[in-house]
Each structure stands twice: as C-alpha cells, then as structure tokens.
PAMARMI-109686 format. One line per 10 residues: number of its first residue (from 1); their letters; for each residue x negated, y, z negated of C-alpha. Coordinates in Angstrom, 3 decimals. Layout:
# PAMARMI-109686
NUM	a	X Y Z; ...;
# end
This chain:
# PAMARMI-109686
1	mqdtekkile	43.196 -53.943 58.716; 41.087 -51.252 57.623; 38.344 -53.513 56.390; 38.195 -54.912 60.128; 38.079 -51.381 61.113; 35.318 -50.871 58.690; 33.576 -53.963 59.434; 33.660 -53.193 63.558; 32.411 -49.594 62.387; 29.197 -50.710 60.288;
11	fmkevsyrpm	28.421 -53.540 62.946; 28.242 -51.060 65.951; 26.238 -48.341 63.477; 23.448 -51.169 63.432; 20.368 -49.874 65.301; 20.388 -53.263 67.404; 23.610 -52.623 68.539; 24.415 -52.149 72.368; 27.895 -51.432 73.775; 29.647 -54.498 74.017;
21	sfkelvrafe	32.707 -55.931 76.137; 35.863 -57.064 74.385; 35.208 -60.952 74.738; 31.403 -60.012 73.457; 33.008 -58.418 70.324; 35.228 -61.630 69.834; 32.706 -63.888 69.509; 30.508 -61.815 67.178; 33.609 -61.174 64.879; 34.874 -64.713 65.269;
31	vekeerdrfk	38.529 -63.812 66.533; 41.242 -66.437 66.590; 42.932 -66.783 69.808; 46.220 -65.757 68.225; 44.350 -63.051 66.835; 43.106 -61.248 69.863; 46.024 -59.184 71.199; 45.971 -57.870 67.317; 42.267 -57.214 67.584; 42.471 -55.514 70.946;
41	rllkglinqg	45.265 -52.941 69.590; 42.982 -52.427 66.864; 39.863 -51.287 69.261; 42.684 -48.856 71.075; 43.733 -47.480 67.911; 40.094 -46.647 67.447; 39.901 -45.120 71.000; 42.759 -43.274 70.666; 40.966 -41.747 67.503; 38.114 -40.764 69.136;
51	tlikirggry	36.382 -43.080 66.828; 35.217 -45.522 69.431; 34.645 -44.856 73.303; 35.239 -47.613 76.018; 32.477 -46.836 78.957; 32.204 -48.452 82.385; 32.213 -52.167 82.667; 34.980 -52.157 79.659; 32.332 -51.706 77.051; 32.912 -50.235 73.689;
61	glpskmnlvt	30.569 -48.248 71.742; 30.242 -45.370 69.197; 30.012 -41.903 70.858; 26.932 -41.049 68.408; 25.071 -43.884 70.090; 25.796 -42.654 73.586; 25.030 -38.964 73.421; 29.074 -38.462 72.992; 30.576 -36.175 70.390; 33.951 -36.085 69.182;
71	gelschrdgf	35.350 -33.372 67.681; 38.106 -29.960 67.617; 37.623 -28.112 71.117; 37.764 -24.023 70.066; 38.372 -21.915 73.316; 37.323 -18.469 73.726; 39.292 -15.935 75.607; 36.342 -15.244 78.139; 36.351 -18.737 79.485; 34.429 -20.825 77.627;
81	gfvrpeegge	34.731 -23.222 74.546; 33.014 -25.056 71.664; 33.221 -28.646 70.584; 32.798 -28.635 66.591; 31.744 -32.416 66.091; 33.953 -34.398 63.259; 30.971 -36.287 61.708; 29.358 -32.613 61.271; 26.190 -31.128 63.121; 25.714 -28.503 65.437;
91	dvfinprklg	28.571 -27.263 67.851; 28.649 -28.227 71.898; 28.771 -25.296 73.862; 31.279 -26.019 76.634; 31.096 -24.151 80.264; 34.301 -22.670 81.782; 33.718 -25.293 84.389; 33.279 -28.455 82.658; 36.454 -27.968 80.277; 37.764 -30.884 81.887;
101	gamhgdtvva	41.714 -30.092 81.568; 41.146 -29.630 77.779; 43.017 -27.059 75.848; 41.969 -25.037 72.728; 42.425 -27.266 69.859; 42.610 -30.496 71.256; 40.304 -33.082 70.108; 38.059 -34.187 73.041; 34.936 -36.547 73.572; 31.917 -34.145 74.929;
111	rvdgqkgggk	29.258 -35.779 76.583; 25.616 -33.515 75.714; 24.176 -32.500 78.808; 20.896 -30.802 77.246; 20.520 -27.665 75.562; 20.800 -23.909 76.532; 19.340 -20.744 75.646; 17.867 -20.707 71.865; 18.084 -24.370 71.698; 21.786 -24.919 71.486;
121	reggiirvvk	23.734 -27.887 72.796; 25.289 -27.807 75.889; 27.829 -30.382 77.670; 30.910 -31.169 79.628; 34.658 -32.454 78.243; 35.220 -36.137 79.293; 38.164 -37.182 77.452; 41.285 -35.472 75.825; 41.959 -38.042 72.821; 44.530 -36.128 71.289;
131	rahklvvgrf	46.505 -33.074 72.704; 47.290 -30.138 69.994; 49.954 -28.174 71.971; 52.885 -29.850 73.127; 54.706 -26.434 72.634; 53.107 -23.078 73.882; 54.677 -19.341 73.025; 53.992 -16.539 74.955; 55.392 -14.112 77.321; 57.754 -15.301 80.241;
141	ekgkgfgvvi	56.967 -13.418 83.761; 58.595 -14.361 87.036; 56.835 -14.879 90.282; 58.035 -15.594 93.719; 59.634 -18.962 93.312; 58.814 -19.901 89.869; 57.492 -18.351 86.674; 54.690 -18.383 84.471; 54.241 -18.562 80.250; 51.209 -16.477 79.331;
151	psderildki	49.909 -17.888 76.064; 49.988 -15.432 73.033; 46.993 -17.159 71.926; 44.299 -15.926 73.861; 42.459 -19.085 73.410; 44.656 -21.163 75.467; 43.178 -20.104 79.184; 45.669 -21.674 81.014; 49.266 -20.058 81.959; 52.094 -22.620 81.880;
161	iippsemkga	53.855 -22.559 85.408; 57.610 -22.717 84.931; 59.577 -24.373 88.015; 63.039 -22.559 88.780; 65.056 -25.074 87.390; 63.192 -25.164 84.025; 63.500 -21.096 83.482; 66.668 -21.896 81.339; 68.051 -17.815 82.564; 64.972 -16.414 80.613;
171	pegvivtaei	64.712 -12.714 81.730; 61.612 -10.907 82.105; 59.330 -10.020 79.463; 60.919 -12.260 76.718; 59.014 -13.885 74.338; 59.649 -17.738 75.109; 58.438 -21.156 73.870; 57.627 -23.796 76.276; 57.149 -27.196 76.364; 54.185 -28.649 78.276;
181	trwparnisp	55.290 -31.424 80.762; 52.399 -31.670 82.828; 48.775 -30.977 81.408; 46.116 -29.241 82.858; 43.289 -31.107 85.017; 40.812 -29.944 87.085; 42.082 -27.086 89.495; 45.460 -27.949 88.573; 47.300 -25.940 86.157; 49.629 -26.878 83.643;
191	agkitevign	53.301 -26.745 83.933; 56.405 -26.697 81.351; 59.734 -25.594 80.736; 61.232 -23.306 78.358; 62.866 -24.513 75.388; 63.508 -21.010 73.446; 63.846 -17.695 74.124; 62.567 -15.545 71.052; 63.111 -12.392 71.864; 61.769 -8.771 72.833;
201	pedpdvevev	57.737 -8.432 72.146; 58.318 -5.193 70.300; 60.646 -6.164 68.085; 58.670 -6.835 64.494; 60.447 -9.850 63.514; 59.757 -11.535 67.011; 55.915 -10.991 66.675; 55.922 -12.624 63.010; 57.991 -15.763 64.722; 55.337 -15.758 67.244;
211	ilkkfglphr	52.419 -15.746 64.989; 54.440 -18.953 62.756; 54.964 -21.198 66.183; 51.524 -20.324 67.415; 49.588 -21.577 64.455; 52.305 -24.401 64.079; 53.572 -23.272 60.549; 57.041 -24.431 59.766; 58.745 -21.763 57.720; 62.078 -23.856 57.189;
221	fpadvareak	61.942 -27.324 55.239; 63.541 -30.428 56.951; 66.790 -31.217 55.157; 65.807 -34.348 53.370; 62.803 -32.696 51.853; 64.931 -29.517 50.278; 67.366 -32.257 49.007; 64.695 -34.207 47.228; 63.353 -30.675 45.918; 67.031 -29.786 44.347;
231	eaavevsped	67.149 -33.365 42.946; 64.376 -32.406 40.905; 64.585 -31.846 37.051; 65.373 -27.820 36.061; 63.993 -28.695 32.780; 61.315 -30.730 30.636; 63.265 -33.321 28.968; 62.012 -34.973 25.951; 60.815 -38.382 27.793; 58.698 -35.852 30.126;
241	iegrvdlrgr	57.134 -34.869 26.706; 56.371 -37.874 25.144; 52.511 -38.953 24.979; 51.628 -35.453 25.992; 49.572 -33.019 23.752; 51.838 -30.102 22.480; 50.236 -26.890 23.175; 53.353 -25.206 22.443; 52.718 -23.478 19.498; 49.670 -21.601 20.946;
251	ttltidgeta	49.175 -18.437 22.280; 49.286 -19.339 26.312; 49.293 -16.598 29.073; 49.731 -16.454 32.728; 47.882 -13.396 34.725; 48.798 -13.087 38.376; 49.894 -10.225 40.631; 52.854 -8.274 40.461; 54.748 -9.898 43.335; 53.719 -13.545 42.313;
261	kdfddavsie	56.719 -15.537 41.546; 54.972 -19.361 41.535; 52.517 -19.305 38.493; 50.015 -22.602 38.509; 47.883 -21.435 35.767; 47.962 -20.169 32.405; 45.098 -19.976 30.033; 44.744 -19.972 25.534; 41.490 -18.816 23.906; 40.680 -19.250 20.148;
271	rtphgyrlrv	36.777 -18.465 18.435; 35.241 -21.417 16.985; 32.281 -21.436 14.700; 30.081 -22.180 17.550; 31.764 -19.794 20.229; 34.866 -20.176 21.813; 37.536 -22.794 22.725; 38.931 -22.266 26.494; 42.231 -24.238 27.402; 43.094 -23.854 31.172;
281	siadvshyvr	46.296 -25.390 31.546; 47.718 -26.184 35.076; 50.980 -27.022 36.366; 51.702 -31.080 36.268; 52.902 -30.891 40.007; 51.904 -34.804 40.469; 54.874 -35.603 37.617; 57.289 -34.178 40.200; 55.592 -34.424 43.361; 55.295 -38.504 43.791;
291	egstldieay	52.474 -39.957 46.292; 54.145 -41.319 49.588; 57.622 -39.321 48.923; 59.335 -36.892 51.052; 58.121 -33.939 49.424; 54.554 -35.653 49.476; 54.758 -36.049 53.324; 55.841 -32.748 53.946; 53.187 -31.199 51.249; 50.397 -33.010 52.773;
301	argtsvyfpd	51.481 -32.076 56.693; 51.423 -28.131 55.281; 48.278 -28.761 53.503; 48.596 -25.242 51.719; 50.787 -22.076 51.041; 50.398 -19.291 53.587; 50.999 -15.738 52.296; 51.862 -13.104 54.510; 52.215 -9.070 53.059; 55.836 -9.442 53.497;
311	raipmlpeal	56.734 -13.436 52.731; 55.225 -16.639 51.945; 55.528 -19.970 53.560; 55.265 -22.398 50.546; 53.745 -25.781 50.401; 56.439 -27.046 48.392; 60.154 -25.686 48.372; 61.573 -23.067 45.838; 63.091 -25.467 43.580; 59.421 -26.593 42.486;
321	sngicslnpk	57.098 -23.964 43.515; 59.355 -21.285 41.831; 61.484 -23.466 39.373; 60.361 -26.621 37.666; 56.547 -26.589 38.394; 56.063 -23.047 37.897; 54.660 -21.745 34.274; 57.206 -19.307 33.911; 57.420 -17.461 30.876; 59.542 -18.721 27.212;
331	vdrltltael	60.183 -22.318 28.611; 58.675 -25.524 28.352; 56.554 -26.659 31.247; 54.330 -30.035 31.773; 50.402 -29.427 32.457; 47.228 -30.986 32.689; 44.517 -29.228 30.548; 41.085 -28.647 31.011; 39.936 -27.697 27.311; 36.366 -26.185 27.470;
341	dfdrgggvmk	34.285 -25.636 23.869; 31.691 -23.018 25.040; 28.347 -21.744 22.917; 28.291 -17.786 21.905; 26.136 -17.662 25.091; 28.760 -19.129 27.045; 27.198 -22.455 27.738; 29.498 -25.537 28.024; 28.987 -27.636 24.962; 31.960 -30.186 25.262;
351	krfyesvirs	35.043 -30.998 27.821; 38.021 -32.446 27.174; 40.815 -33.267 29.677; 44.635 -34.444 28.868; 48.080 -34.487 30.074; 50.091 -31.482 28.226; 53.089 -29.247 27.509; 53.365 -25.815 27.171; 54.936 -22.664 26.569; 53.856 -19.472 28.103;
361	sermtytnvk	53.589 -16.859 25.452; 53.783 -13.910 28.495; 53.659 -13.175 32.113; 50.977 -10.896 32.198; 49.893 -9.212 35.510; 46.555 -8.140 36.624; 47.535 -4.244 36.427; 48.598 -4.679 33.041; 45.608 -6.147 31.798; 43.278 -3.929 32.986;
371	rllededatl	45.391 -0.857 31.663; 45.487 -2.934 28.354; 41.490 -3.638 28.665; 39.963 -1.039 30.039; 42.244 2.243 30.279; 43.198 1.161 26.887; 46.971 2.522 27.285; 48.466 3.222 24.304; 52.363 2.046 24.747; 51.209 -1.074 26.463;
381	rerfahiled	48.894 -1.984 23.546; 51.757 -1.511 21.594; 53.894 -3.393 23.288; 51.476 -6.375 23.950; 49.790 -6.208 20.113; 50.310 -9.793 19.437; 48.140 -10.846 22.681; 45.525 -7.808 22.465; 42.836 -9.480 20.516; 43.327 -12.651 22.555;
391	lkimaelaqk	42.906 -10.709 25.777; 40.008 -8.919 24.067; 38.132 -12.700 23.277; 38.774 -13.902 26.965; 37.052 -10.666 28.517; 34.355 -11.011 26.582; 33.918 -14.842 27.283; 34.393 -13.911 31.013; 31.969 -11.631 30.989; 29.557 -14.148 29.631;
401	lterrmeags	30.360 -16.747 32.390; 29.635 -14.165 34.792; 26.257 -13.373 33.716; 25.580 -17.385 33.328; 26.495 -17.685 37.054; 25.019 -14.747 38.320; 21.550 -15.885 36.408; 22.148 -19.571 38.413; 22.155 -17.594 41.589; 25.836 -17.637 42.226;
411	idfdlpepqi	26.272 -15.358 45.315; 29.007 -12.636 45.006; 30.126 -10.501 47.898; 31.251 -7.274 47.805; 33.874 -6.985 50.756; 37.351 -5.699 49.855; 40.316 -7.245 51.553; 43.163 -4.856 52.635; 46.062 -4.543 51.078; 49.493 -4.136 52.903;
421	iidiegnied	51.991 -2.017 50.922; 55.425 -2.517 51.733; 58.719 -0.422 50.844; 61.703 -1.534 49.229; 63.280 -1.616 53.049; 60.500 -3.713 54.427; 58.513 -0.945 56.137; 55.014 -0.378 55.626; 54.189 2.105 53.401; 50.370 2.097 53.466;
431	ivrsernvah	47.364 0.233 53.922; 44.423 0.422 50.994; 41.640 -1.476 50.020; 42.868 -4.157 47.424; 41.448 -3.895 43.947; 39.643 -6.256 42.126; 39.259 -5.157 38.084; 38.522 -6.902 34.759; 41.676 -9.001 35.098; 40.690 -10.967 38.347;
441	klieefmlaa	37.383 -11.273 37.338; 38.442 -13.030 34.263; 40.958 -15.349 35.814; 38.230 -16.075 38.592; 35.763 -17.141 35.699; 38.408 -19.209 33.955; 39.507 -21.081 36.928; 35.982 -21.549 38.566; 34.998 -22.969 34.865; 38.144 -25.511 34.841;
451	nkavaehfss	37.140 -26.296 38.577; 33.334 -26.869 37.882; 34.193 -29.332 34.591; 36.617 -31.498 36.623; 34.245 -32.206 39.425; 31.406 -32.895 37.109; 33.547 -35.148 34.951; 33.917 -37.360 38.310; 30.743 -36.894 39.519; 29.270 -38.477 36.450;
461	lgypflyrih	32.020 -41.139 36.689; 31.173 -41.886 40.255; 34.751 -42.653 41.197; 35.990 -41.411 44.731; 36.758 -37.948 44.418; 37.718 -34.667 46.396; 35.214 -32.098 45.915; 35.044 -28.388 47.656; 31.668 -28.372 49.066; 29.708 -25.156 50.759;
471	eppsednvad	26.710 -26.135 52.833; 23.804 -23.853 52.961; 23.203 -21.924 56.107; 21.247 -23.553 59.099; 17.932 -22.698 59.384; 18.650 -20.581 62.760; 21.071 -18.202 60.399; 18.465 -17.762 57.790; 16.024 -16.870 60.161; 17.748 -14.118 62.109;
481	fiefirgfgl	18.975 -12.692 58.532; 15.433 -12.427 57.337; 14.484 -10.800 60.467; 17.403 -8.366 59.968; 16.947 -7.418 56.466; 13.246 -6.889 57.057; 13.751 -3.575 58.874; 15.300 -2.564 55.321; 12.056 -3.803 53.540; 13.755 -6.612 51.867;
491	rlkpgegpka	11.996 -9.989 52.215; 13.555 -13.561 52.018; 11.497 -16.532 52.238; 13.095 -19.637 54.396; 14.130 -22.411 52.365; 15.288 -21.035 49.244; 18.364 -21.094 47.158; 21.449 -18.996 46.761; 19.831 -17.188 43.847; 17.469 -15.567 46.390;
501	fqgvlkaagg	20.275 -14.412 48.876; 21.746 -12.860 45.762; 18.419 -11.118 44.807; 18.849 -9.522 48.376; 22.288 -8.295 47.637; 21.378 -7.021 44.494; 18.160 -4.875 45.911; 20.645 -3.383 48.506; 23.181 -2.350 46.008; 23.631 0.994 45.879;
511	rpeerlinhv	22.037 1.537 49.507; 23.795 3.163 52.096; 23.329 -0.326 54.184; 24.859 -2.388 51.184; 27.899 -2.831 52.972; 26.187 -3.934 56.157; 24.312 -6.491 54.538; 27.024 -8.076 52.874; 28.576 -8.343 56.097; 25.723 -10.225 57.725;
521	llrsmkqavy	25.190 -12.226 55.033; 28.753 -13.292 54.648; 28.301 -13.713 58.526; 25.485 -16.004 58.457; 27.090 -18.251 55.770; 29.077 -21.532 56.598; 32.719 -22.000 55.843; 33.429 -24.049 52.619; 35.582 -27.116 53.090; 36.858 -30.327 51.278;
531	sednighfgl	34.800 -33.432 51.257; 35.019 -36.924 49.751; 30.965 -36.504 49.930; 29.510 -33.982 47.197; 26.787 -32.202 48.164; 27.366 -29.469 46.087; 28.704 -25.793 46.843; 25.823 -23.344 48.124; 27.514 -20.062 47.861; 28.932 -20.467 43.951;
541	afkdythfts	25.329 -22.477 42.892; 27.123 -25.495 41.761; 26.294 -28.817 41.912; 29.723 -30.164 41.268; 32.996 -28.219 42.467; 36.573 -29.263 43.139; 39.824 -27.210 43.424; 42.134 -28.344 40.618; 43.865 -25.238 39.417; 46.659 -24.558 42.261;
551	pirrypdlvv	48.432 -27.727 42.562; 51.619 -25.387 43.852; 50.096 -23.877 46.800; 47.018 -26.216 47.751; 47.239 -30.177 48.346; 43.799 -30.877 47.879; 44.362 -29.871 44.202; 47.673 -32.318 44.194; 45.288 -35.006 44.995; 42.710 -34.062 42.023;
561	hrllraqlrg	45.423 -34.217 39.439; 46.370 -37.483 40.651; 43.219 -38.770 40.657; 42.236 -36.953 37.102; 45.638 -38.361 35.583; 45.075 -41.888 36.674; 41.605 -41.804 35.027; 43.168 -40.286 32.091; 45.708 -43.174 31.703; 43.068 -46.313 32.690;
571	kytkperdry	44.840 -46.467 35.821; 42.312 -45.570 38.121; 41.356 -49.342 38.910; 38.829 -51.154 41.468; 41.839 -51.502 43.983; 42.530 -47.797 43.393; 39.242 -46.731 43.734; 38.674 -48.878 47.054; 42.192 -47.326 48.342; 40.708 -43.582 47.897;
581	eetlpqvash	37.434 -44.636 49.307; 39.521 -45.084 52.269; 41.882 -42.284 52.443; 40.365 -39.662 50.956; 38.126 -38.636 54.280; 40.936 -38.008 56.324; 42.774 -35.929 53.286; 39.154 -34.097 53.302; 39.440 -33.668 57.102; 43.198 -32.423 57.599;
591	tsarerkame	43.742 -29.827 54.585; 40.460 -28.387 55.759; 41.725 -27.651 59.208; 45.213 -27.033 57.655; 43.260 -24.174 55.310; 41.423 -22.700 58.763; 44.810 -22.541 60.136; 46.377 -20.473 57.493; 43.226 -18.139 57.192; 43.906 -17.389 60.844;
601	aereivdlkk	47.363 -16.839 60.786; 46.930 -14.441 57.414; 44.320 -12.690 59.431; 46.481 -12.395 62.699; 49.740 -11.119 60.934; 47.448 -8.649 58.550; 45.905 -7.585 62.249; 50.031 -7.221 63.426; 51.001 -4.935 60.441; 47.702 -2.820 60.880;
611	aqfmsdkvge	48.664 -2.128 64.718; 52.426 -1.529 63.698; 51.299 0.694 60.932; 49.334 2.871 63.523; 51.328 2.798 66.232; 52.855 6.279 65.453; 49.407 7.631 65.083; 48.054 7.746 68.501; 46.457 11.240 69.180; 44.865 11.752 65.700;
621	tfeglisgvt	41.717 11.992 64.440; 39.912 9.967 61.629; 36.448 9.812 59.686; 35.335 5.787 59.756; 32.473 3.664 59.466; 31.021 1.054 62.102; 32.093 -1.938 60.617; 31.095 -4.676 63.432; 29.109 -4.420 66.650; 29.553 -6.581 69.903;
631	sfgffvelke	28.379 -6.283 73.587; 31.551 -4.593 74.560; 31.820 -1.864 71.669; 31.991 -1.468 68.068; 34.750 -1.337 65.500; 35.384 1.239 63.084; 37.240 1.059 59.803; 38.890 4.236 59.065; 38.208 5.976 55.806; 41.785 7.150 55.014;
641	yfveglvhvs	43.368 3.829 56.002; 41.748 0.128 55.581; 42.257 -0.337 59.286; 39.979 -1.312 62.124; 39.859 -0.384 65.989; 37.714 -0.455 68.745; 35.484 2.074 70.659; 34.883 0.474 73.733; 31.534 0.724 75.399; 33.096 1.920 78.855;
651	tlgddyyrfd	34.283 5.094 76.680; 30.810 5.739 75.813; 29.916 7.596 79.017; 26.393 9.499 77.900; 24.347 6.324 78.772; 23.878 2.734 79.675; 23.964 0.759 76.179; 22.493 -2.507 75.402; 23.907 -5.269 72.457; 21.232 -5.906 70.277;
661	ekahaltges	22.749 -8.981 68.217; 20.104 -9.261 65.542; 19.908 -5.845 64.969; 24.107 -5.737 65.291; 23.627 -2.138 66.778; 24.060 -0.835 70.432; 21.272 1.428 72.009; 21.144 3.813 74.863; 18.795 2.481 77.479; 17.750 6.465 78.260;
671	rkkvfrlgda	18.491 8.694 75.131; 18.056 5.618 72.282; 21.134 6.843 71.008; 21.930 4.059 68.514; 25.426 2.916 66.881; 24.995 0.459 64.261; 26.735 -1.181 61.784; 27.645 1.202 58.801; 27.076 4.705 60.585; 29.767 7.170 60.305;
681	vtvkltkvdi	31.681 8.157 63.064; 35.013 10.333 63.970; 37.152 8.616 65.990; 40.534 9.586 68.111; 43.115 6.828 67.824; 44.023 6.638 71.500; 45.875 3.624 72.134; 47.885 0.424 69.889; 48.547 -2.699 71.775; 51.201 -4.496 69.432;
691	errridmtla	51.718 -7.895 71.077; 47.415 -8.105 71.482; 47.308 -6.702 67.967; 44.583 -4.198 69.049; 43.919 -0.485 68.099; 41.946 1.443 70.887; 39.702 4.525 69.823; 37.361 7.144 71.450; 34.530 8.906 69.739; 35.860 12.577 68.658;
701	geqakgaakg	34.129 15.905 67.565; 30.312 16.342 68.486; 29.704 12.836 69.336; 32.298 13.012 71.869; 31.127 16.055 73.289; 27.651 14.343 73.887; 29.106 11.353 75.226; 31.060 13.586 77.848; 27.869 15.628 78.719; 26.273 12.721 79.376;
711	ekkrkqr	29.153 11.236 81.521; 29.043 14.594 83.661; 25.169 14.304 84.294; 25.560 10.565 85.298; 28.384 11.427 87.825; 26.537 14.535 89.210; 23.316 12.077 89.786;
# end
C-alpha cells in the first residue's frame, strides 16, 4: 500500500503531470477491475491526509501544483491566522474573513491568493482536513435561552453555543469542558454540549487542569499502559547483561538537578596518553519499551515529558522512568554507551558505540558539583574525595570542548530562564533567575558531544536516521537584524554563517544593550525540529546532530536508540532501512509538534504561577527593565522578581506613541520620548488577571508624573 502511495505521489510530482480524473489514474496505473475500490480508498486516504486535493470535475492533484498549501492553522487572538506548510517554506497569512470555519490547530488546505505588504504570502482556507479540537475548555456563561463557553485558549476565536438541554446544570462562571457537536462555518458559530464541570477559575488546581486539557496533555496513563509498565523487570538479570560491555567497575556519575527523579545519562572519564576518554552511558529504554507495544504507542502519542514547577507529566510511567530505566546509584542498569577519545585539545580522535551495563557510583547534583569545583567546599571535598579528581578532569575537558565549539561558531545565547521556588506546602516562595553553573555546562558539553557523535556515525553510513536540525534564519529576518544592530555600531554581512552571529553577541558582551541584542537575535532564529533530512544545525554550527541522550523523556531519542542497537547488532537490513525511510518523516513531524505543545504548556504554567505569585502585591512599586515592545505597549521585567508585566500604551498619557517594529521601540510623536527594549523603568503593579495570566503595570515615579502632566495638557487642548 505504501509503495502504491509513493508511486502516485512521484507520478504527480512529474513536471508534465496535470490534474487527472479517477478513470485516467486507473488507466495510468493499470489498476485491475477488482482492485479499483481499493485504489479509490487509497486516493481518499491521501485526500483525508491533505496530501492530495480533489478539485472540480473530480480531478486529483497535488496541492503544491495548484497554488495550494496544506498545513496547520495557527490563529491569533485578534482574529487572523497563519498556515504553516507541512512541506516547509513561508507561512501563509489568513485574513479573518477567509478562515472558512477553520479553528486554531486544524490541519487545512489554503489557496495562496497573492502577497500582502512586505512580500508575505496571503490566502484563504478552502478545506479543513483534520479538526484539532473535539473538546474545548473554557468559562461557561448563561445567555437568554442558551449558554456559551468562552474558550480559555484565546486562539480559539469562536464561542461555543450550548443549548439548554446540553448545559448539564453547570452554574454561571465555572470552568467546563465542552464537546463540539457542530463545527463553525461561514457566519455560523460552533455548538456543543458540556461534558465536564472542572471548577472555579480562581482555584489554582483548576487553572492547572485547564492548561493540561487546553494543550491535550494526558496526566494519567491508561490502565493497560500502567499494567504493562508494572510488569517490567525491577532489577537487571544476568540474561540481560549477557553480551554487553561491563562498565560496573568504572567510576560513573549522574549529575542532575536537586529534584530530578529520572536519570537518563551517566558519565565517566579517564586520562589517556593522547588526552581523554569520555564515556557517555544512556539508559537503554529500548530494551524495555519494545516497538509497537502498548507502552510504545502511548510514549509516541505523548512524544515528550512535560515539566511544570510543581509536577511532571512523564512520557513513560513511573515504574520505568523512575525505576528500571533510571540510572539510580549503586544498582545495575542497562545502557547504550558512546565512548569518545579526545586529544589534549578536545578534538575527537575515535568514537565507539556499544550496549553496556553500568552501576552509577554517585548521584551528584549541579549545586554540589559547583561547590566542589568552584567554591572548593572543604566538607564536600572530603565527602566526595573518591570522585573529585574525575570531576576536575571532566571540567577540564568540558572547557576545551566549549572553546572548540565557540571557535567553530556555535551560538550561545545568554538569556536566563525563570526558576520557581515551591515550598514544602506547594506554595510559591520566590521566582528567581535560574543558575547555569560549571556543572550545567559540563553535562551540556558531554551530551552535545555524544549526540553529535551518534549523528556523525549514521550520516557516514547513509542509513535512514532521525536528526535534530536547525535551519538558518530567513533572509528577511537577517536583513532586519542587520539593520537593527547597525544602530549600535555592529556589523553583519548577509549570507554569513553562525560564527558571524556569534561574533555580534561577543561584541555586545558587557554593553548595556547586550541582553537586547541576544533577545532580538533569538527572535530572528527558526525553531529547531526533528527531521529525516539532515541539513545540519545552524545554531550549534554542527553538520550532524541528533538527540540520543534522553530516551526516558523524549521519544526521538528512543527511536535513535532503536536504530543504533539495530545497526550494532547487524539488524539494520535493507527491509528495515526501507521501513524507516517510510516512517521516520511522520515520527519527525509528530514529535516536533508534541515538543511545541509541551513548550507552550510549560510557558503558560510558568505565566500562571507568576500571576498567582504577584496577586497579593497589587499597588506595590518595582524597578525593572523593558523586556519586550509591541504596538499595544511594552513588557517590563522586574529586578526583584523574575516576572514580566505589561504597561499598556493607553496608560502613557503624555503623547501619542508609534510602534517601530525594527527598532523595538515606542516613540512619542510630539515629545519624541522613546521606550526601548532594555530601558530601565519604575512601575506600579495595578492588576493581576490569573485566568488570563496577565500582569498589568503603569509607570511610577518621575516617569509617571511626566505622563500625567502630558495627559492633563492633552485634555486642556
């Protein structure tokens, strides 16, 4: 069946191909009479996937040949949307009047009608291929004779109409789940029925539940999945070890955060006559999660673990993720090892991969490793005297790897992440900038080295493989960035590689605008994704890269393990290569999408926690820096807490302000006052909307006085 699909698509991609009727395709492929129904179902399946399109006259063709684009619709709360093409390329802008009943997240076919200002493609949706939201979470409100559910996700633009018979007794104002029973169409609102009353929107636990449902994150495992996980081994047997390289006699360490419970990776080091030998041993999850098993199907559906400040939604059940697959200290664990020999300068001389068994010597934390290496804590040095020398050698090698990576042009953004401190009762104690110390950098370098080595290995073989790729930024984004940095006396030529961008960041180091330039450059970059097509990783300046080091929490890593094990065992045969040639594109697309959803959910949970933390601080004044500028105002990051709030442009009463997108600034028309990314301001917290995760602020101090005087003069005029 897959071969036939492939032949149809290849046939239609030929330059001479024109849209053909069913009869013409039957003749072209010499389909026997008894096979025609099956052939028609195959064509229908391709249409349902959006791979083919059926046009007037009953003719079939490829969307790309007919100025059509198939992809996911991403809507904005202001009513418009963008279609991200499945085959890559520039997004298509969709005017609110041309959404055609499609909703945020739907897979759609859009016709490209032309170009809007700035050369961007513009079009309209002609067909919904696949609906993304059968269930919608939102606030229930009663009208005259009917109810409505206002979606919590502002990108779902339509309110859901609820007939009286489908309200299920839900009280006004509660958060509910509604099942859509009638999809939206042109000038017709969607309708639905309430399936669950979740609770009061002001309840913190309800808000978390809303976000989980909003992003389709299942936080409970189905019974059959949980049962299969419990049936897994609880300890490594002699049969499991047979044929593996035994590393249990070597000093091997895990280094993770204080609260981590699932340990994917362990490292060991030794000096050699030529330099260093590093072993990166990764939990052999593929030994326990067999392809096609119930566990595997569930792991694929989830795609990734999701981490919130106070909880985690694991990809695998706890019996595996925290048990037999976790490289816990002092117990035997099955692993896949990347053994890398480096010269004294940190250059790779030789690499070797094998199935292994380890016994972690110590479960180390980032904090303790920092205290050992940087702070030279005497008490800890005495306690960990048996591994101190190993840690020193690791730090030495990691430093050399960093230097080599920087020399090659790897871009290292210096943008901290928020760390939410939760007390023993689950309350938010503080929100601070996360620390990235010597231990974080050490593990980061070793994981990068292992990931790169595995990718290079498969790239050299030419076998189907799953790469982690990062495309270069678009020409338009580069041009905008060049124009932006010119104002700071910095230069960058179009078409230059990552090293040139790294040079800009280096030149900006220590300057007041350093963070601003980091921020703008990051925004100009594309997002890294998974792909079967190896185009390299621009940001890391790596020709070959993959994800191999976290199979407990990332499905692509599990796939990479299966490919590596098959190759090591001589089982990556021609039939297997053909199979993966067919399946890897879908795995790459699906896991990239799941990763995006996880990132969005994590970001929204953090925004929720920030709003909850700031809710009792309304009326207080804070110092801050402008961290983002938009047409409707600017965001301010507080110095005291790692929290952002919005100063809306309507509160700037001293002038009319114009938004300069390229300069990331708001400029007053009359007084020429400028609010720019990176500027220091004093603000007053005026409102916190927990349901919308919004923190509103106004200018305070002298800036507020100026704005008030300006507003008074404007009113007098």
